[in-house]
VEXDOTOR-509330 format. One record per residue (C-alpha): residue in three letters; x, y, z. Coordinates in steps of 0.02 Angstrom, whole numbers, plus 50000, padded with zeros to 5 digits. Layout:
REM residues N
ALAXYZ ...
REM end
This chain:
REM residues 1246
MET510785041249544 GLY511995045749681 THR511595054149847 MET511405072949829 ASN512885082949894 LYS512115095250017 ALA513615106650005 LEU513165110649826 LEU511435117749866 ALA511915135649845 THR511045142349691 ALA509285145149627 VAL508445133749503 SER508305146849367 LEU510115145249314 ALA510605141849134 VAL510285124249075 SER512035121649009 GLY512655104249050 THR510945096749090 ALA510085082748996 ASN508645088448885 ALA508085072648797 GLY506715081848705 PHE505385075248590 GLU506565065448479 GLN506835051148601 TYR504955050148628 ARG504655048948441 ALA506045036148416 GLY505275024648546 PHE503835020448429 GLY504895012248294 GLN504445014248112 SER503665030048044 VAL502245031447919 HIS503455041847816 GLU504625026947802 VAL503295013947768 VAL502055023547661 GLY502995039047610 ASN502345056547584 VAL500765054147482 THR499135063347461 VAL497665052247507 SER495785053647506 ILE494385044847597 ASP492625041147537 GLN491345053547604 GLN490265038847658 GLU491625033147777 GLN491375049047876 ALA489645046847951 PRO488505033448025 SER487215026447904 ALA485795032148017 TRP485385037248196 PHE484365028548329 ILE483355040248440 VAL482965031748605 LEU481405038448691 ASN481075038648877 THR479465028748863 GLN479385010148901 ALA479414996948764 ALA478324981448756 GLY479784971048818 ALA479614979348988 ALA478004969249011 LEU479004953049012 SER479354945549183 ALA479824928949258 THR477964924549269 GLY477584928349086 PHE477044942348970 ASP475764955149026 GLN474974959648861 GLN473804972748932 ARG475264982149008 ALA476254979948847 GLN474854987748746 GLN474875002848862 TYR476755004448836 VAL476555003148647 VAL475215016748643 ALA476325028348744 ALA477825024248633 GLU476845027848474 GLN476255044548543 ALA478035049348588 GLN478655043848417 GLN477365054948333 GLN477875069848439 ILE479725067248404 SER479395064648218 SER478495081348212 ALA479865089948310 LEU481205082448196 MET480325088248037 GLN480235105848106 LEU482105105348139 ASP482545097447971 VAL481285096547829 ASP482405083947739 ALA482455071847886 LYS481855054147855 ILE481055041847975 LEU481725024847921 THR480845013948049 THR480185013948227 THR480435001748370 LYS479274996948513 ASN479744979248569 LEU481544980548629 ALA481584999448652 SER480465014048613 GLY481345023348473 LEU481535029248295 VAL482845026048162 VAL483135042148065 ASN484265051447948 ALA484415069847990 SER485635084147999 ALA486875085648141 ASP486075101948199 ALA484355093848207 LEU485015078848304 ASN485965089848426 ALA484395100148456 LEU483335084448475 GLN484455078148615 LYS483765092248723 ASN481965086348700 PRO481315079148865 LEU480575064148771 VAL482305059148708 THR483475048448814 SER484915047848690 VAL485385048748507 MET486475034248452 PRO487445031848290 LEU487065016748180 TYR488415008248076 ASP488174996047935 SER489034979047948 GLU489864967047827 LEU489434948847806 TYR490854939147866 VAL489204851347948 ALA489154833948004 ASP490994832348056 SER490814848348156 ALA489364840648253 ALA490464826448310 TYR491914837948348 ILE490924848948468 LYS490134833148542 ALA488374837348486 LEU488024820248410 GLU487964812048582 THR486644824348638 VAL485584822348481 GLU485744803448466 SER485384800648651 GLY483774810348635 LYS484254823348765 ALA483954837148639 THR483794839348452 GLY483314857648446 ALA481464853648437 GLY480414868148501 ILE481884880248497 LYS481654895348382 VAL483204902148296 ALA483174918348197 VAL484504920748063 LEU484864938948022 ASP485774937647857 SER485464937447669 GLY483914926547685 ILE483654907747677 ASP483314896547528 PHE481854887847611 THR481584877147455 HIS483234867947487 ALA483074849947540 ALA484214853347689 PHE482764862947769 GLY481384851147716 GLY481004860747556 GLU480544853447389 GLY482364851947342 THR482264857047160 THR482954871547061 GLU481214874446992 ALA480494876647165 TYR481844889347204 ALA481544899147045 ALA479694900147080 ALA479944905547260 PHE481204918847210 ALA480024925847078 ASP478584927347201 GLN478884941347324 ASN477264938347417 MET477234930347589 PRO477594911747576 ALA476334899847651 TRP477224897347816 PRO477924885547871 GLN479104880847730 GLY479934865347802 GLN480954870847951 VAL480784889147907 LYS479284895548003 GLY479284913847955 GLY480284929347917 TYR480384945547819 ASP481484953747688 PHE481984970647760 VAL483124974247613 ASN481734974247484 GLY480314977847605 ASP479304962347565 PRO478754947147666 ASN479754934347566 PRO481494931747642 ILE482114919947505 ASP484004920547486 PRO484414927947313 PRO485554919247187 THR486834932847219 GLY486764929047405 GLY486904911847481 HIS487734917147643 GLY486134916247745 THR485704899047676 SER487434892647722 VAL487284900147895 ALA485574892547925 HIS486194875447871 SER487634877247994 VAL486324879148131 THR485294863948078 GLY486844853548051 ILE487044854048240 ALA485234855348300 PRO484244846548163 ASP482494850248230 VAL482554868948267 ASP481264880948197 LEU482074893948086 TYR481554912048057 ALA482354920847909 TYR482634939647915 THR483494947247764 VAL484574961847819 CYS486084960247706 THR486554961947524 GLY488384966547504 THR488264975647669 CYS487064974147814 SER486114990147846 ALA486024994948029 ALA484215000448004 ASN483804983247934 GLN484664974848082 ILE483624984948205 ALA482014980948113 ALA482454962448113 LEU482894962348298 GLU481194970048332 ALA480314957348222 ALA481184942548304 MET480444947848470 ASP478684945748400 PRO478754934448245 ASN476884933948215 GLY476694952648244 ASP475214951348363 GLY475994962248498 ASN476284947548615 LEU478134944748643 ALA477854927648721 ASP478214919848550 ARG479914928348535 VAL481344917948467 ASP482554909248584 ILE484154912248487 ILE484694925448361 ASN486204922148250 MET487114936748170 SER488574931548059 LEU489024949548022 GLY489964964048096 GLY491474975248082 GLN493164976348165 PHE493864983748326 GLY492244981748422 SER491794990648581 THR490714985048726 GLN489915002248730 THR488055000248697 GLN487975018048633 SER487775011248457 GLY485935008448422 THR486154990548360 GLN487174985248512 TYR485924993948626 LEU484534982648562 ILE485624967048562 GLN486014970148745 ARG484154972248780 ALA483654956448684 ALA484824945948791 GLU484084953648948 LEU482374947648887 GLY482984929648873 VAL483664928148697 ASN485374920348667 MET486264932348549 VAL487584922448453 ILE488694933648347 SER490254929848245 ALA491854937748309 GLY492514942048136 ASN493784936148009 ASP495124949548028 GLY496514938948099 ASN497764938948240 VAL497774957548279 PRO497454963548458 PHE495764971748492 ARG495154967848315 VAL493704956648370 GLY492204963948283 GLY490634972448344 PRO489214969348373 SER489904952948445 THR490764963748576 THR489064968548650 PRO489274962548830 ASN487754950948833 ALA488104943248662 LEU489064926948643 SER490544931348532 VAL491144916348430 GLY492874913548356 ALA493374900348231 MET494404884348235 THR495084873248100 HIS493914859648038 PRO494094842848127 ALA494104832347969 ALA494964844247851 LEU496704841047786 VAL497984854747763 GLY499624855347672 ALA501194853847775 PHE502684859147670 ASN504204848047671 SER505024860647557 ALA504534878547514 GLN506104884847429 ILE506204898147295 GLU507924903247234 GLY508694893247375 GLU507734902447512 THR506314895247617 VAL504844907047598 ALA503144909047682 MET501874898647588 VAL500074892647613 SER499074879747515 ALA497394884547441 GLY495874877947532 PHE495114870847372 ASN496634860547323 PRO496084843447258 THR497504835947359 PHE498824842047480 ASP500044828447429 PHE501054836247288 ALA502824840347236 PHE503464852047101 ASN505164858847057 SER505914869946924 ALA506834855646840 GLU505244846046800 THR503934859946801 PRO504684876646746 LEU503934892246821 VAL503224905146699 LEU502284921546715 VAL500444920446673 PRO500184927146496 GLY499234943446483 ASP498504951946636 TYR499454947346796 LEU497774945446887 ALA497194931546769 CYS495364935646797 ASP494924933846612 ALA495094918146507 LEU496884916746441 ALA497244918146256 GLU496884902246160 ASP498674901346098 ALA499354902146275 ASP500134885146306 LEU500514881946490 THR500604863146476 GLY501714855846612 LYS502114873046680 ALA501984881346850 VAL501164898346835 LEU501404914346937 LEU499924926146948 SER499264939247070 ARG497884940047198 GLY496504952747173 VAL494864957947089 CYS494104940747056 PRO493914924047150 PHE495464913547175 SER494634898547095 GLN494274908446937 LYS496114912546917 VAL496624894446942 LEU495324887846820 ASN495924900046688 ALA497714893746706 GLN497154875646715 ALA496184877646552 ARG497824881346462 GLY498704866046533 ALA499524873046691 ALA500064859746816 PHE500324870946967 VAL499854888847016 ILE500784900947130 ILE499744916047183 ALA500674931347244 ASN499774941047380 SER499334958647322 ASN499404966547496 PRO501134972847546 GLY501784966247711 GLU500384953547731 ALA500734935147757 PRO500024922747631 ILE498224917847665 VAL497194902347626 ALA496434904847453 GLY494634899147476 GLY493044897847376 ASP492144885347267 GLY493434872947202 THR492254864147082 GLY493224858546928 ILE494954862346998 THR496164847946973 ILE497854856247004 PRO498624862347168 THR498884880547214 VAL499924889647343 MET500064907847396 ILE501644917647434 THR501934935547493 LYS501844950447378 GLU503674954147406 VAL504244936847351 GLY503014937547207 ASP503704954247149 ALA505484947447150 ILE504974932047048 GLN503974942546927 ALA505474953946897 MET506584938946859 LEU505324931446739 LEU505074948046650 ASP506964948346625 GLU506814930646554 LEU507824923246697 GLU507484905646758 VAL506774904446933 SER507294889347033 TYR506074882047159 ASP505714866147252 ILE503994864647332 SER503294848747409 SER501794846547522 GLU501064832647627 ALA499254831447682 LYS499044831647871 SER497604834347990 GLY497214852548023 ALA496174849048178 GLY496374857048348 ALA496974874448303 ALA496264891848303 ALA495894897448126 GLY497174909448057 PHE495834921848007 THR494854922448170 SER494864939848248 ARG495834941948409 GLY495224951048562 PRO494954957548686 SER493674970948646 MET494364988448639 ASP493654991348814 GLY494574976048878 LEU493094964148904 LEU493544946548850 LYS492944943448672 PRO492824931448582 GLU492094920448718 ILE492014903448636 THR492554894948475 ALA491904882148351 PRO492434875048182 GLY492444888748050 THR493424881547903 ASP492874870147761 ILE491084868547823 MET489974859447697 VAL488334869147689 ALA486804870847580 ASP487114879347413 VAL485784892247374 GLY484634888047228 SER485374870847200 GLY483954861047276 THR485064848147358 GLY486854854047327 LEU488184857847457 ALA489704869247450 PRO491174872347566 ALA491204888347668 THR492484896147784 GLY492424909747916 THR491744914448087 SER490124916747989 PHE489954897948008 SER490744894848179 GLY489414906948244 PRO487884897248183 ILE488684880748232 THR488754888148406 ALA486964894248389 GLY486474876248350 ALA487434870648503 ALA486514883648608 ALA484864876748542 LEU485344859348604 VAL485874866148774 ARG484254876048793 GLY483254860748744 ALA484174849248865 LEU484204861949008 PRO482544871248997 ASP482704877749175 ARG484194888849130 ASN483944906549065 ALA484934914348923 PHE486344920349034 GLU486484903549119 VAL486514894348953 LYS487924905648893 ALA488874902949056 THR488624884049048 MET489334883348872 MET490844893748921 ASN491124884049084 THR491214867448992 ALA492144872348833 ASN493724862748789 MET495244873748819 THR496444862448724 VAL496574873248569 TYR498244876548485 ARG498954890348378 GLU499254878048236 PRO498784859948204 VAL499814848148311 ALA499874835648168 ILE500914848548075 ASN501874855248224 PRO501914843448374 GLU502714857748475 ALA501314869948435 ALA500924881948575 LEU499194883848649 ALA498124897648576 PRO497914912648692 ILE496244915648778 SER496084931948680 MET495874921348523 ILE494784907048585 GLY493874913548737 ALA493364899148850 GLY493814886248717 LEU492974874448595 VAL491104871248617 ASP490764854548704 VAL488894851348697 GLU488904834648787 LYS489864841548935 ALA488744856948939 VAL487094847448945 ASN487764836449085 SER488454850449193 PRO487464851849356 VAL488084869449391 ALA488504885749306 ALA489734899149362 TRP489884917249309 VAL490474934549362 TYR489354949749361 SER490184965349289 ALA489354981449341 GLU490444991049218 HIS489754981249071 ASN488074976349148 THR488304958049105 ARG488554940949182 GLN490034932749096 ALA490834915949131 ALA492564923649139 LEU493724933249253 SER494004947449131 PHE495114961349199 GLY495484970549036 LEU496984981949011 GLN497594988449179 THR498905002149192 LEU499795000049359 SER501075010849447 GLU501035000549608 ALA500544983249666 THR498674982349646 SER497324969949698 MET495724967349600 THR494264957149666 LYS492844949149571 THR491364939949645 VAL490994922949569 SER489224916049573 LEU489024897049569 LYS487254890249544 ASN486764872249574 PHE485344865949464 SER485424848049529 ASP484554839749677 GLU486144836249776 ALA487504846849853 LYS489064849649751 THR490814853049817 TYR492244858849708 SER494094861149739 LEU494724877449662 SER496404880749582 ILE497194892949458 SER497964885949300 ASP499044898149202 ARG499024896249013 PHE500884898748987 ALA502314893349101 GLU503414908149054 LYS502104919949124 THR501994910049286 GLU503884911849304 THR503754930849308 ALA502844929849476 ALA501904945449426 LEU500204938149471 SER499584930649634 TRP497844924449678 GLN496734922549830 HIS495194911549824 PRO494364898349932 ALA495144881149928 THR493434873249907 VAL491654879049879 THR490034869849917 VAL488344874349842 GLN486724866549902 PRO485364859849784 GLY484444873749695 GLN485514887149777 THR486804900049722 VAL488364903949820 ASN489504918849795 PHE491364919549834 ASP492754931949798 VAL494274929249689 THR495654942149711 LEU497044944849586 THR498574954849641 VAL499754961249508 ASN501524966749549 PRO501934977949401 ALA503784977949444 ASN503854959849382 LEU502954962849217 PRO503844961849048 ASP504144977648946 PHE502534984348872 THR502724988548687 LEU500944987648620 SER500705004048527 ASN499495011448401 GLY500885016448282 VAL501485008848119 THR502264994548217 TRP500494987948227 MET500844977548072 ALA499924961248104 LEU501334949648157 MET502194962648265 ALA500574967548352 ALA500184949348390 GLN501904946848466 MET501694962648571 MET500044956148640 ASP500804938948671 GLN502134947148777 SER500924958148873 GLU499384947648912 TYR499174934949052 ASP497844921449040 GLY497274904849109 ALA495794898349208 LEU495044895649379 ILE494744876849381 PHE493284868849474 ASN493614850549516 ASP492264839149588 ASN493244825549679 SER491784813649663 THR491954812949474 ASP493284804949366 ALA493754821449284 ASP494974833749363 HIS494234848549270 ASP492344849049286 LEU492124867149237 HIS493114883149227 LEU493104901949221 VAL494464907949104 TYR495444923249159 HIS496224936749052 ILE497164952749093 VAL498334964348998 PRO499344972249139 LYS500434987149097 ALA501794993549213 ALA501905012349212 GLY502995026349270 LYS502225041049357 LEU502915058649372 ALA502655071249512 LEU503285088949533 SER503775096149701 SER504965108849776 GLU506065109749928 MET507045123350016 ALA508905123349983 ASP509935136650069 ASP508395147650081 GLN507995145349898 ILE506685134849810 ALA507295119749714 MET506055110949600 LYS506115092049588 LEU505385078649476 THR505055061649554 ASN504625045049472 THR503295037749586 GLY502945023149469 VAL503715005949449 ILE504735007249289 GLU506105018549225 VAL505575034149132 GLU506465046149016 PRO505635062949052 PHE505645077748935 ALA504785094548931 SER503385099248813 ALA502635116648799 LEU500965118248889 VAL499585125448781 ALA498075124048896 THR497305114449039 SER495515109149067 PRO494625103649227 ALA493965085949242 ASP492185083549181 PRO491315068949270 ALA489945069149138 LEU491185063149007 GLN491985046348985 PRO493765048649053 MET494525043448885 HIS493665058248801 ASP494005070948940 ILE495415082948894 ARG496465088149044 ALA497935096648958 ILE498655100548787 THR500485101948744 MET501385106448583 ASP503095102648512 ILE503945106648348 GLU505435097048284 GLU506565096948133 ALA505915084148008 SER506915079247855 TRP505385071747768 CYS504475088447770 SER504815100747630 THR504795114947758 GLY506005105147868 TYR504855105448019 ALA503425095448094 LEU502095099648222 TYR501705088048369 PRO500145091948472 THR499795080348619 PHE498155076848706 HIS498285072748892 LEU496685063848945 GLU495865059749110 GLY495765041249068 GLY496775028848966 VAL496335023448790 ASN496635005348740 HIS496455008348554 LEU496225024948465 LEU494625018748383 GLN493805021548552 GLY493595039548497 ASN494175052748376 PHE495515065148430 ALA495685080348321 LEU496465097548308 ASP495725111748204 LEU496875126248160 ASP496505144448121 ILE498245149048061 ASN497845167148014 ASN496765170648167 ASP495305176848064 GLY494015166348154 VAL493885153848011 LEU494625136448034 ASP495885132147899 TYR496605114847932 THR496205099048031 MET497225084748103 ASN496195069048139 THR496625051848205 LEU496215039448067 LEU496215020548046 VAL497365019247896 THR496445004347819 ARG494975016047787 LEU496005023047644 GLY495765007147543 PRO496554990247501 THR498264998047477 TYR498384999247666 ASP497704982047711 ALA499424976747769 PHE499264988547918 PRO497734982548016 GLY497424993048169 VAL498715006248125 MET498175023848168 VAL498865039148079 SER498635057748085 PHE497575063047935 ASN498005081147898 THR496815090347782 VAL496105107047735 TYR494665109847855 GLY493055101947795 THR493885091047662 LEU494345072747658 SER495955073547557 GLY497655076847632 GLN499275069747697 LEU499745057147830 GLY500745059347988 ASP501195047848132 VAL500185045048289 TYR501085041048451 HIS500105031448582 TYR500365016048689 ALA498855005048720 GLY498065010348884 GLY498965027148880 LYS498235044148923 GLN499355053348799 ILE498975054448613 THR500165063748499 LEU499765068448319 GLU501015073948187 SER500955085148033 CYS502255092947922 PHE502145111847929 GLU501665113047747 ASP500195100947770 VAL499355113147889 GLY499825129347801 LEU501375133747900 THR503145138247849 ALA504765139947944 ALA504425158647951 ASP502935155048065 ILE504065148848205 GLY503785160548351 GLY502055165248292 THR500395161248376 PHE498785154748302 THR497115148648369 ALA496825130048393 ARG495325119648439 PHE495715102848516 ARG494215091048521 THR493685073248557 ASP492225063448487 THR491485047048548 ASN491225042248366 SER492915035648311 TYR492455036248127 SER491935054448130 LEU493075066348039 ASN492035081748071 ALA491545092448219 ASN489675088748218 PHE489665079548384 ILE490995085248506 ALA491255076648672 ASP492535088848741 GLN493495103448669 VAL494825116048718 ILE495065131948617 ALA496685141148650 PRO498055151448568 MET499525140548522 GLN501295146748495 VAL502345138748358 ALA503935136448458 PHE505195123748510 SER504945115748679 PRO505625124548833 GLU507415120048875 VAL507185109949033 GLY508425097649102 LEU508685086649253 VAL510185085849369 SER510595075049519 GLU511395089549612 LEU511085108149611 PRO512575117449535 VAL513815127949631 GLU514595143949565 PRO515545140449402 ALA517375135449423 THR518575150149411 ASP520145140749363 ALA520605126649246 ALA521125114949384 ASN519435115849470 ALA518555114849302 ASP519345097849272 ASP518555091749435 GLU516785096049383 VAL515605081149386 ASP514255078149256 THR512645077849357 ALA511435077149209 VAL510025064549227 GLU509165056549078 VAL508275041949160 LEU507335041349325 ALA507215024449408 PRO505695020649516 GLY505745031549672 GLU507145042649607 SER507095061549599 ALA508065074649505 PHE508135093449511 ILE507345103049368 MET508415115849279 ARG507615128149158 ASP508195142949058 GLY508005158249167 ASP507455168349015 ASP506055156348966 ASN504545158149079 ARG503385147048977 SER502355133649062 PHE502815115849022 VAL502365097849054 MET503605084449102 MET503055068949009 SER503705052348948 GLY503135038148839 GLN503195026948993 ALA502275038749110 GLU500405037749134 ALA500265053949233 VAL501125069449172 ALA501845082749285 ILE501135099849239 ALA502115115649275 ASN500815128949238 TYR501565145749279 ALA500005154849219 ALA498915146949352 PRO498695155349522 ILE499845148349654 ALA498835135449748 GLN498775134649937 PRO499665119850016 THR498605105050068 VAL498735091450197 ALA498075074950133 ALA496435070850220 GLY496105054750312 GLN497905051050362 THR498135038150498 LEU499775033450582 SER500065020850720 VAL501255017650864 ASN501425004250995 GLU501055008751174 ASN502595009851285 ALA503655015751137 ALA505145025751196 ALA505185044551190 GLY505865050551022 THR505205035550927 VAL504705041150751 VAL502885036650722 GLY502775041950540 GLN502695056350417 VAL501195067450383 SER500915069250196 ALA500645086550121 THR500855094749953 ALA501225112249893 ASP501125121049726 PHE502635116249620 ARG503265134249634 THR503315133849823 ALA504005122449957 ILE503275117150122 THR504205126150258 GLU503355120250417 PHE502075108250487 VAL501105115050635 THR499935107450764 LEU498385117750795 ALA497665106050926 SER497995088750997 SER497015077051108 SER498595071051198 ASP500395075751226 ALA500925057551203 VAL501485061651026 MET501975077650940 LEU502105084250762 GLN503805091350719 ALA504135105450598 ASP504705093550460 GLY503065083850467 SER503705069050565 VAL502705062950714 VAL503695056850865 VAL503335050151038 ALA503435064751159 ASN502785058051325 ALA503045039351339 ALA502305039051514 VAL500535042451452 LEU500675031151299 ASP499645017851388 PHE498245008851297 GLU497565001151459 ALA497425018451533 GLY496185022651397 LEU497315030851267 THR496805022051107 GLU497095036150984 VAL497745053850971 GLN496875066650862 MET497955080750797 GLU497325095650698 VAL498715099350575 ALA499125112950449 VAL500635117050341 LEU501485133150288 ASP502355135850122 SER503735147250060 ASN502465158649977 GLY501605162250142 GLY500195150250105 VAL499295141050244 SER498335125050217 GLU496605121250280 PRO496715111750445 VAL496565092850433 MET496355079850569 VAL497745066950577 THR497445051650683 VAL498805042050775 MET498165025050827 ILE498925017650986 ASN499264999350961 ASN498934988751112 VAL500464978751163 ALA500254964451285 ASP501064971651442 GLU499854969551587 GLN499904953451689 PRO498334945751760 GLU498164948751949 VAL497994932052042 THR497414930552223 VAL497364914052321 SER496324914052482 LEU496504897752580 THR495094892052692 THR496214878252760 SER498084877052749 GLU498244859552824 LEU497474842752781 LEU497774824552816 ILE498314810452704 GLY496784801452642 SER495814817552615 ALA494604815752470 ALA495024821952296 GLY494034837752260 THR494194844252437 VAL494074863252428 LEU495574871952505 GLY495124889852461 ASN494684902152326 VAL495674908752176 SER495204925352097 VAL495954932451936 ALA495814950251871 VAL496304951951687 THR497074969251667 GLU497654968451486 ALA496484978151372 ASP495334967851263 ALA496004951651337 SER495054937851422 LEU495514923851541 VAL496064908151451 SER496664896351589 VAL497164894851773 SER498354881051824 THR499534875751963 ASN501294868951957 ASN500904855152084 PRO499934840052019 LEU499174837152193 PHE498134852752170 LYS497024860352037 VAL496014876052008 GLU494224873351956 ASN492814885951946 GLY493804898452050 GLN494204886052188 LEU495844878052239 LYS495524859452260 LEU496414843152288 ALA496724835052120 ARG496894818052205 MET496924810252378 PRO498554813652472 VAL499584798352520 LYS501014795652642 SER502324801652519 ASP501404818352507 VAL501684822352689 ARG502594839052694 VAL502354857452667 HIS501844860652485 THR502264877252404 LEU501204879252248 THR501094892552114 VAL499414896752036 THR499644904051860 ALA498314913151757 THR498514915551567 ASP497494928051465 SER497104928551280 SER498534940551244 GLY499754927851315 MET500114937551473 GLN500294927451634 GLY500114931851817 SER500384920751971 ALA500204919252158 ASN500974907152284 ALA500184897552426 GLN500744884452554 VAL499744869052606 THR500344856352734 VAL499914837852720 ASN500004828552888 LYS499994809952934 GLY498494811853047 SER498204808653240 GLY498874792553331 GLY497684777253343 SER496654783753208 PHE496804775953038 GLY495884789752954 ILE494964786352794 PHE496484779252709 GLY496884768352861 LEU495134760952864 LEU495314756552682 LEU496964747552717 LEU496364738352875 PRO495794722252790 LEU497444720752700 ALA498414723152862 LEU497434709852954 LEU497694697852810 ARG499564700552818 ARG499574696953005 ARG498654680652983 THR499864675452850 LYS501334677952963 THR500634666353101 ASN500434651652986 
REM end
């Protein structure tokens, strides 16, 4: 933008907007790419009522639980009993109070070990009222979860630990919260017969514990003491075998909490039971490790969910909580809770070390190479088929092929196309195989989704299978239905699948930004115990199995390192994990890229390295109340260069000191090349035996060097696009610790992860221009912004009691023409929040409308995770939409949601007709309630975090534009009109400003906003004009001796956007050395007194400002620090006691005294020297440095120089005469030379 022409500043701001740029809402909307109207269309959708509410509520009481009696010295059972009695009394009181509030309320269970509380179902009104009870600390929602080995043991280097005898898991208790355990299976030391299983399953009484390795448990699903895994289950048995496959001698405890889903109430009951397996009230027998291969998606670190609250507490009491990260794939933030609980160890999945996968040499259909994946149960991955030898046909009958095919269906020698869905993949393939099929192609049933690995029990399958996308499948199906031949050529070669992150493993970080998952282990093709089979095994895939493999590894580490607590065990495992994990198997793609830290955490479990590590390192996070072995910075929105410091703790468990060299290793070279990140840390760190040292690591991010940030919550969240957006945005790597005394160059590490986002920032101000006020908009951020105006509906003050992401600060509203709406118009309300939101599942953001102003709410707009609408929308994981319904119903239409990850602005969309409006309503006003809810799945107003109720006008946005120069009077002739320059501004670069032009007839308040801006600029004309303010705590500085007129700096002050600062005034000053000028600049006024040594070290000025509205600010003290400049020489004085001496005088002879006065402030004497080597200054005395000789006879002029610590030098001169001495007298030197002289004489006479 060019320099403003001062000659043009002749008119007021309120001129017509003609000729200015008014980008409007359209450019904002276009910046988010695809629309839900393009991808999904205008459809009416409904959501299951059960999706709306938590399954139960956890009421936390303010009395202590038994766990509070645990300490480092043991368990105080007497104190615990006192706590339990108090907890039970409080529970009884709250139960009575709850029943009075809601006669239909139900108490599902109570807790007393991890926390004092109750699990209940009750009405929203009763729960809200109960929160006010002094016995209640909080009321937390509970959500149900879904259920998500020998080669693996070698892969994670557990065999070395077991076979060496360091640890086998003996004495370590592992609780499995799952579908139960088939304790009759031979894998656990059971009888190993189908008869034994049948008998155990039929008997629901308590088994005679122990049953092999299974020492106890309970079935919380059926409410009986027999936790046998049912025939319809099997998941828990497989999980338990994954644990023992790594740690063969652990003691298992089986807690049944899952059937198809895993009830949150059951999970809480099981967590409680695991803290006291024998139920005697003494928690000393609590388990060491709890495995939970269950969860959801898009997990949060917030322990405001009851289950996560107790998981966090269990870890604090010494239990390693090992929880699977989820199987929802490479989508940012999709890592599942409760693994995102800060203290839990969240486990991702890798490919199996010994498994083979199919690498396609050809994957052509109709001459095009298509996306294709081999089934996991294929009998071989070496196969080749083509249309010439194996014609492709459509499966006869139902496209799903779930039922046996007709007996007359002859598929001999044919390739068969069928569809995914409804029944197991293997069942489909077996049905086709039974009619002679040689090859099966399964078309994915989810639009837009890549092919997945078809898994399951492959028993009896003898033919290969591949999967293709739904779109390719649909095209093939259409050709076959038209009886057209489909040409294809598909050939595969078996290659090792080792070394890669599993394609299904859920990607992090958590929605709050904490690094999750934190570690990874094999999670594909795991051979595990088959429930009810006695001795049989079956393959299993998922983080459900990488989790228990890691739990087994944790058992070995705890056994080998008994002196480490649960946090230290977790840290040790993360410190020593193998970071060499790729996105895809290197055997298939030798150029495969490394997997990002947000998929694998610290890397692949390495048990042998862990049990031999003498140290552990971690970082304490006060925000998350956890000690994690990672430098996790989360998503950071930055409008200026910013430094972030974390303190690393390094603990030495060995009996000798350890020294490590430290270095940062970036994960990806292209990120290093951006130079956006810089680090400060010690070069080395030493920790003594048995000690812990702390040191700081500082990361500085220069947002100006960051790549474009495109990660949004819109429809562009489709899996592949979202992954690419995160790849572009995140930075990761590790702080490497290298012990130079070992052979390795990477002894341990702390991985680092950050998602830095460069942001624009907008600020309103005004200035005086020819005695008129000109309003300006300035971009104070680091990236370009495209500002536009949106109509202001309401503002709300900050509420420190709320989480910033749920705190509404302003509401704006836009309407736009919309061709997809039958009315032709759409409504766009925008929430402006105090804090940024990484993903919209961190809360619910809703608008309720009373369109006829009768006091009854008519319509609602809610943010909604679109996959909640059913499998039809599975292709859009993480996509948020606006769900627009009649108030109180769960059926309606979809609109877009506009929000960038980390942003403070959330915009919803609805067609007019979907909220009861027509074009005739434009210009009208109705009542609106804008609200937030911490419960992201809530679609009602039962629990409101913050709300703003205000009248809202249905109107187009104010016409506001930006210009680089204020306009002059319009040209009066054609010649001058041709010379007019377009001064419209559409984009503001960092640091640039533009003048705001608005329609003089439109006095509505507005907000200048932008998709790139993190702070909006609010022009609220309805608010009282604020008094100007001078920023407090301002400090300037100037060097002493600076010349008069030198500009010291500028005092910062602000005024209401409708006024301009007209004058800065000084009310008082401690010195006239500097002065404040009317424009706010501080200059040197009296250079003569600007003397640090004279005692002027600072000047205090009491400052105020005046504005154009007659406002006066409160006075503020501004400090000008006087910088000391080295300018005062030391004063040197030489006082001779003798000015003459004779040759032969002794070295060290004192000639006089030297005194030095250092006059430079804060300086000290460094040295005193002379320029004549015959003399020296020592201890304030001038001395002979050596004995004078004949050649020294003369008058010596010497300079004594003193140097102070500031580098200033002072000197003094003196004269000393050296004489030969009196005649006939040899002097000392002559006496010394006498023998030599006599000898010479004798020599001459000979």
